[in-house]
N, C-alpha and C positions, 0 to 999 in steps of 0.2 A: 503494500500499500504505499510505498514511497512515492513522492513526487519527484521528477527528475528535473534537472536544471534547464533553462530556457523556455519553460512554459508559462511560469507566472509573471505577472506584472511585477514592477518594482513597489508599489504599494502595499501589494499582498505579502511580498518577501520582507518587506520593513516590519509589515504587522505582525509576521510569524516570528521575528528576532525579539521585537518588543514584548510579545505576549510570552515567548521563552524565557526572557531575563526575568520577567516578573512572578511567573510560576516557578522557576529556578529559586529565586530569591524566598519566597515563600514556603517551599517545600524543603529546602535546605536548612532551615532555621532550627537551631539547637540539636543538631544531629550528634547523637554520641558515637565515638570512635569504635564500639564493640558492635554498632551497626553495619559497618562495613564489610566485612567477611560474607555475611548473608547478603547485602546488596551486590556484592561483586559476583557471587554465585547465581544469582537470579539474573543478573545483567548479561552474563555469558550465555545463559540458556536463551535469554531474548536474542542477543546477538546472532547466536547460531541459527536459530529457527527461523528468523527473518531473511535469512541469506540463502535458504533453500526454496527455490521457485519451481511450481509446477505450471506447464502450460495450460491456458483456458482461453480458447477461443483465439482474438488477436490479442490477447494479453496474457498475463501470468499471474497467478496467486501464490500466496505463502501462508503458512501460519504465522501470526502475529503474535500471540500469547501477551498481548499488552494486559488483557484480563487476569492473566495468571500473576504477572507481575504486580498488578493492583491488590489483588487479595493476599499476596504474600508480604509486600512491602509497605502498603498503605501509602501516604503521601510521599514516601520515598521512592514510588513507583516513578515519578516524572524525571527526578534526576539521574535515576538509574537508565531509563528509556533513551533521555538526553544524550547521556555518556554514550551507550551503545550506538545511536545514531551517529554522533560525532565520528566514532571510530570506523564505522562503516564507510563514511563519507572519506575519510583520510586514507584508510588502508585499502579500500576496494572501489572508491569512486562509487559507491551505492548511493544514488539519490545526488549528492554533490554538496559543495561546500554552502553555495548560497541558499539551498533549500532547507538547512539542518533547523533553522529556526521553525519553518513552518510544519516540516516532518515532526519535530518534538512537540509543538503544540497539538498535531493530529494524534499521534501515537500516545504522547505521554498523557495528554488531556483523556484520551479512552482509558487509560489506565486509572486515572484519577477517579473517573465516572464508576469504573468497577469496582474500585475500593468503596465508595460511598452507598453503591448497592450491597455490598457484600456485609456491611455494618448492619444494615437493615434485618439481617436474619435474627438478630438477638429480640426482635420485637414480636417473633413468632415462637410457639411452642416447640421445644428439641424434640425432633423425630429422627430416626435413623437416616432419612434422605434430605434433611433441611440444608446440609452443607452442599450436598449434591446440586439441589435444585439452585439455591443462590449462587454457588460457583458457575454453573452453567448460565444462569440469567445475566451474572455479573460479566460473563465473557462475552455472551451474546451483545450485549448492550455497549460493551466497550468498542466492539467491532462497528455495530452501527454508528455510535458516536464519532468514531475515527472517520469512517466513510462519510457522513454529513459533513465534517470538517473538509475533507478532501474535496467535495462537491461543491460547498461554499467557495473555497479557494478557487476552484475552476470557473465557476459561473461569475465570480467577481473580477476575475480577469478579463473576461470576454464572452458575449453571447454565443461566439463560435464553440464554447467549450460545454454547452449545455448538455447536448447529446452525449459528449463525452463522460460528462460527469454522471449521468444517468446510467450509462453502461458500466462504469467503474463501481457505482452502487450495486448494481446486478451481479456484477463478476464476484464480489465480497459475500453474496448470500451464503455460498456452500461454505465459505470460511466461517461465517457466522455460526452456522449449524455444527460444523466441524468443532470449532473452539468451544462453543457450550458444552459438548459433550466430554471432550478431553479435559478442559478445565473443572467440569463438574465431577468427573471421577477423580482428578487429583485432589480437589478439595475434600472430598470424602476420605481418600486414602490418607492425606496428612492429617485431617482430623482426627483419624483413629491412632497412626502411629507416631506421629511428631506435631501435635497441635500448636506448641509454641511459634512454627514456623509461619502460621497463618495471622495475618494483620486484624487487629480489632478482637483478639481471642480474649473471650471473658475468664479471668482468673479470680481464684477466691483469695481473700485477704486472710491474715490470721484471725481477724474479729470475726469471720464467716461471711462478711460482704463478699459483692463481686464488683470487679471493675474491668474495663476493655483495654486491652494494650494495644 
């Protein structure tokens, strides 16, 4: 879902960098050094997954996994995805340097949306499938959110990209479904074997109260 160089207008590219700077400043506040190993592992998974492309008609699709990043890293999902996009652009020319901003907003923003949806699970009774359902929904909506930002960036650049924006959204419908299934299964598995990896995990305090991490 990366946008390549030479497509978007200068105002859209500028807006992308401004948005990235603002979101990075917010999501990097008060970061603990102990978070870095976890962030590094999840960033590496996102980095590798988004480099594997599968042909789809006149374009190609790939697993995005920004939903998985969101449900594991919380608000740190944005800087993690931003770092991966920067490395992809510099090391492999994936997307390009001038579109790092808009790509970060597009994919990192989707990761943040996934996290906020994931946190809503605590408002519902605990069931064996709660993590699966909310993990799947979070991942699917993160893909939709990123796709809408992509479409908006294209349409804002020029009316000639309206059809392209529609096709891009259509091409990622199967990605939405696949990611929903993959992340839902991963969320359920992690909740059983290592729940502390998941963001917004409710933990008991010594006094018997609960709080979300």
